[in-house]
C-alpha positions in Angstrom: -11.6 15.9 -17.2 -7.6 16.1 -16.3 -6.0 18.2 -18.9 -5.9 21.6 -16.8 -3.3 20.0 -14.4 0.6 19.0 -15.2 0.4 15.3 -14.3 3.3 13.2 -15.1 4.3 9.5 -14.9 5.0 8.0 -11.8 8.6 7.3 -12.7 8.9 11.4 -13.2 7.1 12.2 -9.8 9.3 9.6 -7.8 12.6 10.9 -9.2 12.7 13.8 -6.7 13.0 11.2 -3.9 16.9 10.9 -3.2 19.0 8.6 -1.3 18.8 9.3 2.6 15.4 11.2 2.6 12.8 10.5 4.9 9.5 9.8 3.1 6.2 9.9 4.5 3.7 7.4 3.3 -0.3 8.1 3.2 -2.0 5.1 4.9 -5.1 3.1 5.5 -7.3 3.1 2.9 -5.3 5.9 1.1 -2.0 3.8 0.9 -0.6 4.6 -2.3 0.3 1.2 -3.4 0.7 1.8 -7.3 3.5 4.6 -6.3 5.1 2.4 -3.9 5.2 -0.6 -6.3 6.8 2.1 -8.9 9.2 3.2 -6.2 10.4 -0.2 -6.0 11.8 -0.1 -9.4 14.0 2.8 -8.6 15.6 0.8 -5.9 18.9 0.5 -7.9 19.4 4.5 -7.7 18.7 5.0 -3.8 20.2 3.8 -0.6 18.8 4.4 3.0 15.7 5.7 2.2 13.5 5.9 5.4 10.0 5.4 5.0 7.5 6.6 7.8 3.9 5.6 8.2 1.2 4.4 10.3 -1.1 1.6 8.9 -0.6 0.4 5.5 -2.9 -1.9 3.3 -2.3 -3.9 0.7 1.1 -5.2 -1.1 3.3 -2.4 -0.7 6.2 -4.4 -2.0 9.1 -2.3 -0.4 8.5 -4.4 2.5 10.3 -7.4 0.8 14.0 -8.5 1.8 15.5 -7.6 -1.7 14.8 -3.7 -1.2 16.3 -3.7 2.5 19.3 -1.6 1.2 17.5 1.0 -0.7 14.4 1.4 1.8 14.0 1.3 5.5 10.4 1.4 7.1 10.3 3.2 10.4 6.6 2.3 11.2 4.5 4.7 13.7 1.9 1.7 13.9 2.5 -2.0 12.9 0.2 -3.4 10.3 -0.2 -6.6 8.6 1.7 -5.3 5.4 5.0 -5.0 7.4 4.5 -7.1 10.4 6.9 -9.8 8.9 9.5 -7.2 7.9 9.3 -5.8 11.8 9.3 -9.3 13.4 12.5 -10.2 11.1 14.5 -6.9 12.0 13.9 -5.5 8.4 11.9 -2.6 9.6 11.4 -0.7 12.9 8.7 0.1 15.1 8.2 3.5 17.0 5.8 3.5 20.2 4.0 6.4 20.5 0.6 7.8 21.0 -1.5 8.6 17.7 -1.9 12.1 19.1 1.5 12.7 19.4 2.6 12.1 16.0 2.2 15.2 14.4 4.2 16.8 17.0 7.0 14.4 15.7 6.8 16.2 12.3 6.4 19.8 13.7 9.0 19.5 15.8 11.3 17.9 13.2 11.8 14.9 15.8 11.0 13.0 12.5 11.7 15.5 9.7 9.7 15.1 6.3 11.6 15.6 3.3 9.2 13.9 0.9 5.4 13.5 1.3 3.6 10.7 -0.6 -0.2 11.1 -0.5 -3.2 9.6 -2.6 -6.1 12.3 -3.1 -9.4 12.8 -4.6 -9.5 14.6 -7.6 -9.3 18.5 -7.7 -12.8 20.5 -7.4 -13.5 23.7 -9.5 -11.1 25.8 -6.9 -7.9 23.4 -7.4 -8.8 21.8 -4.0 -7.8 17.8 -3.7 -8.9 16.0 -0.1 -7.0 13.4 1.9 -10.0 11.6 1.4 -10.5 9.1 4.1 -7.1 9.2 5.8 -6.8 12.7 7.5 -5.0 11.1 10.5 -1.4 12.3 10.5 -1.1 12.8 6.9 -2.0 16.6 7.3 0.6 17.2 9.8 2.9 15.2 7.3 2.0 17.4 4.4 2.0 20.9 6.1 5.6 20.2 7.3 7.0 18.2 4.1 9.3 19.9 1.9 7.9 18.5 -1.2 4.9 16.5 -1.7 3.8 14.0 -4.6 0.0 13.4 -5.0 -1.3 10.4 -6.4 -4.9 11.7 -7.7 -7.3 9.0 -7.9 -11.0 9.3 -9.2 -12.0 6.6 -7.1 -11.1 8.3 -3.8 -14.1 9.9 -2.0 -13.9 13.6 -1.3 -14.6 14.5 2.5 -15.1 17.5 4.3 -12.7 18.8 7.2 -9.1 19.4 7.2 -8.2 17.4 4.3 -8.3 20.1 2.0 -4.8 20.7 -0.2 -4.8 23.1 -3.2 -2.9 21.9 -6.4 -0.4 24.4 -6.2 1.0 22.5 -3.0 1.9 19.6 -4.7 5.4 19.1 -6.4 4.2 16.3 -8.7 1.1 14.9 -9.3 0.3 11.4 -10.9 -3.3 10.7 -12.0 -4.2 7.0 -11.6 -7.4 5.0 -11.2 -6.9 2.3 -8.4 -9.5 0.1 -6.8 -9.6 1.0 -3.2 -8.6 -1.4 -0.3 -12.3 -2.7 1.4 -12.5 -4.6 4.7 -15.9 -6.0 5.8 -15.7 -6.2 9.5 -19.6 -7.4 9.6 -18.4 -10.9 7.9 -15.8 -11.7 10.7 -18.3 -11.2 13.6 -19.1 -14.5 15.6 -21.2 -15.4 18.0 -18.7 -14.4 21.0 -18.1 -11.0 19.5 -22.2 -10.5 19.3 -22.6 -11.6 22.6 -19.7 -9.2 23.9 -21.5 -6.4 21.7 -24.5 -6.7 23.7 -22.7 -6.7 27.0 -21.2 -3.7 26.0 -24.3 -1.7 24.7 -26.0 -2.3 27.9 -23.6 0.1 29.4 -24.2 2.9 27.0 -26.7 5.5 27.7 -28.8 7.8 25.4 -26.9 10.7 24.4 -23.6 8.9 24.8 -20.5 10.1 22.4 -19.4 6.9 20.9 -15.5 5.9 20.0 -15.3 2.7 18.2 -11.7 1.1 18.0 -11.0 -1.4 15.1 -12.4 -4.4 14.7 -15.1 -6.8 14.8 -16.2 -6.0 18.7 -17.0 -2.1 17.7 -19.1 -3.4 14.7 -20.9 -6.0 17.0 -21.7 -3.2 19.5 -23.4 -1.1 16.9 -25.4 -3.7 15.8 -27.0 -3.6 19.5 -28.0 0.1 19.6 -31.0 0.2 17.3 -33.2 1.2 20.2 -31.1 3.7 21.5 -31.6 7.6 20.8 -29.8 10.8 20.3 -26.0 9.1 19.9 -23.1 11.2 18.8 -19.8 10.3 17.3 -16.5 11.7 17.9 -14.0 8.8 16.9 -10.6 8.2 15.4 -11.7 5.8 12.9 -14.9 4.4 11.5 -16.4 1.7 9.7 -20.0 0.7 7.7 -21.6 -0.1 11.0 -22.5 3.5 11.6 -24.5 3.9 8.3 -27.7 2.1 9.5 -27.7 4.4 12.6 -27.6 7.4 10.7 -30.0 6.5 8.6 -32.3 5.5 11.4 -31.3 9.1 13.1 -30.2 7.1 16.0 -26.7 8.8 15.6 -27.4 12.5 15.0 -24.8 14.0 17.3 -27.4 16.5 18.9 -26.5 16.2 22.2 -22.6 16.6 21.5 -21.2 19.7 22.9 -18.5 20.2 20.2 -19.0 19.6 16.6 -23.0 19.1 17.4 -24.6 17.5 14.4 -21.7 16.5 12.7 -19.8 13.0 13.2 -16.4 13.6 13.9 -13.7 10.9 12.7 -9.8 11.3 11.4 -10.2 8.0 9.0 -12.5 5.5 7.9 -11.9 1.9 6.6 -14.8 -0.2 5.3 -16.5 -1.2 2.0 -17.2 0.6 -1.1 -20.7 1.1 0.6 -19.2 3.3 3.4 -16.8 5.4 1.0 -19.9 6.1 -1.4 -21.4 7.2 1.5 -19.0 9.4 2.7 -18.3 10.8 -0.8 -19.0 15.1 -0.4 -21.0 14.0 2.6 -21.1 17.3 5.1 -22.3 15.4 7.9 -19.1 13.9 8.5 -15.9 16.2 9.4 -12.6 14.4 8.8 -10.2 16.0 11.2 -6.5 16.2 12.2 -5.7 13.4 14.5 -3.8 15.7 17.1 -7.3 17.3 17.6 -9.8 13.9 17.4 -7.6 12.6 19.7 -6.6 15.1 22.3 -8.0 13.8 25.7 -8.6 17.7 26.3 -10.9 17.7 23.3 -12.6 14.5 23.7 -13.8 15.3 27.5 -15.7 18.0 26.3 -18.2 15.9 25.3 -20.8 14.4 27.3 -20.9 10.7 28.1 -18.2 9.7 25.9 -18.0 6.0 25.4 -14.2 4.5 24.3 -14.8 1.2 23.1 -11.5 -0.6 22.7 -9.8 -4.1 22.3 -7.0 -5.6 23.6 -4.6 -9.1 23.3 -4.7 -10.0 27.0 -5.2 -8.3 30.2 -3.6 -9.0 33.3 -5.4 -9.6 36.7 -3.9 -6.3 37.9 -5.8 -4.6 35.1 -2.9 -4.1 32.7 -3.8 -4.1 29.3 -1.7 -5.5 26.2 -3.1 -4.0 23.0 -0.1 -3.9 20.6 1.8 -7.3 21.1 1.9 -10.7 21.5 4.8 -11.2 23.8 7.8 -9.9 21.9 6.2 -10.1 18.7 5.1 -6.3 17.8 1.4 -6.9 16.3 0.1 -3.4 15.8 1.0 -0.1 17.7 0.0 2.1 21.0 -2.6 4.0 18.4 -5.1 6.0 20.1 -6.5 3.6 22.7 -4.9 5.7 25.3 -6.0 8.9 23.9 -9.8 7.9 24.2 -9.3 6.1 27.5 -8.1 9.1 29.1 -10.8 11.1 27.4 -13.6 9.1 28.1 -12.7 9.0 31.7 -12.4 12.6 32.1 -15.7 13.2 30.1 -19.0 14.0 32.3 -20.4 10.5 32.6 -17.8 8.7 30.2 -17.0 5.1 30.4 -13.7 4.0 28.9 -14.3 0.1 28.1 -12.1 -2.5 27.1 -13.8 -5.2 25.2 -12.3 -8.9 24.4 -13.1 -12.4 24.3 -12.1 -14.6 27.1 -10.2 -16.8 24.9 -8.4 -16.6 21.3 -9.8 -18.4 18.5 -7.5 -21.2 19.1 -8.2 -21.4 22.9 -5.7 -19.1 24.4 -6.8 -17.4 27.7 -6.6 -13.6 27.5 -7.2 -13.0 30.9 -4.2 -14.0 32.2 -2.2 -14.1 35.9 0.6 -11.9 33.9 1.3 -10.4 30.7 3.9 -12.7 28.4 7.3 -11.9 28.3 8.1 -9.0 26.4 4.2 -7.9 25.8 3.6 -3.8 26.1 1.4 -2.1 28.1 -1.0 0.1 26.1 -3.4 0.9 28.9 -2.2 1.2 32.4 -4.0 -0.5 35.4 -4.5 3.1 36.6 -6.4 4.2 33.5 -8.5 1.1 33.2 -12.2 1.3 34.0 -14.6 -1.5 32.4 -13.3 -4.6 31.1 -16.0 -6.6 29.3 -16.3 -10.3 27.7 -18.6 -12.5 26.6 -19.1 -13.7 30.4 -20.1 -10.0 31.3 -18.3 -6.8 32.7 -16.9 -5.5 35.4 -15.7 -2.0 37.0 -12.2 -1.8 38.0 -11.6 1.7 38.6 -11.1 2.1 42.6 -10.9 -1.5 43.2 -7.5 -2.8 45.0 -5.3 -5.7 43.8 -7.4 -8.5 45.2 -10.8 -7.2 44.2 -9.5 -6.7 40.8 -8.4 -9.9 40.3 -11.5 -11.7 41.8 -13.8 -9.4 39.4 -11.5 -10.3 36.2 -11.6 -14.2 37.4 -15.7 -14.0 37.2 -15.5 -12.6 33.5 -12.9 -15.1 32.2 -13.3 -18.4 30.6 -15.0 -20.9 32.9 -12.3 -23.4 32.1 -9.7 -21.0 33.4 -10.8 -19.9 36.3 -9.5 -22.7 38.6 -5.8 -22.0 37.5 -6.4 -18.2 37.9 -7.9 -18.5 41.5 -5.0 -20.6 42.5 -2.7 -17.7 41.0 -4.4 -15.4 43.1 -4.0 -17.2 46.2 -0.4 -17.4 45.9 -0.1 -13.9 45.1 -2.6 -12.2 46.8 -3.9 -14.5 49.1 -7.2 -14.7 47.9 -8.6 -18.3 49.1 -10.8 -20.7 46.9 -14.0 -20.0 48.9 -13.6 -16.0 49.3 
């Protein structure tokens, strides 16, 4: 029932955006693709509108070359929707920790003129929610001069920091639209399952889990069915947790902060997940500057941070956001949780990756590719896991690190890596 609220057409709502403004765009599952495509129709009247966001899903239209004079994307995390635009120089990337992004808005380093958000319908009190992407959207809304809300009855209503009263919205557009879905379980192969098993063996009962994005975290969850009293404090979650919650394996009983609740900041998955999260008080969707604060993360016991990488060099440097000079993703929250887990009592920060790519390219390498970014430094790395085992690098010198990483590299890469180590570290073939 929508008549009590003053909904307008998309054209009317978007008319408040003016040339030269900085516009925040809600991301993840909440990417307001309908409004972005409608905004493209107004490109003729606009010039130099800066679009700021993290991960965008679906066809956003505005990344195409024909909109270059009207819109400029300044991304805080590069997603597939804009990867080509960034690599071709039509969009930019800001390297920043996910937990620090709200400060960019609060301190007006990136001052937000207009925020476009995708929200669940108002409740009887007039409150909508930011649904499954609280992340940096909470801060953007709090600091924006004006807010355009896309109200979608298919968006789940979530509990936590995402509540926004309709009085806060400058314009509201009502538009039902199906949501972006991603089923990570369908992408899990044999290699990922072996890695998942190797990681699961490092997890103790009573641990607090953080899972990064992708297939490996999903594979890890499949091997936790015999664990007990696990908790979750993570920046994102997907379908893989559902069966563990239903079996009372994830119950958050041992957590010191937010006991009995699963804490996250955003979710990406299938409709099954979205329906499960809808109005579910067992899940708290909180602001990213809190969820990803290492000083908050460390307060829980046995924090297990599970993150992946594009490549790791033999000193332990982790590249997770670029393929050489090609910007593939972003810094995100990896370092937030790697550090938080390291500081947690009994915590384990884990980098998990396959020894080679699907095309057979080695991922444990002598040196990172030219232009590659270091997301997790060799001073922060602890555990590295591949399908060939796990190694603990913390406290090891460069020679010891190199030898232990070679042990979990692809067998066909070990001879070349060992020759490199002899030249650099004077590690002999028979050492």
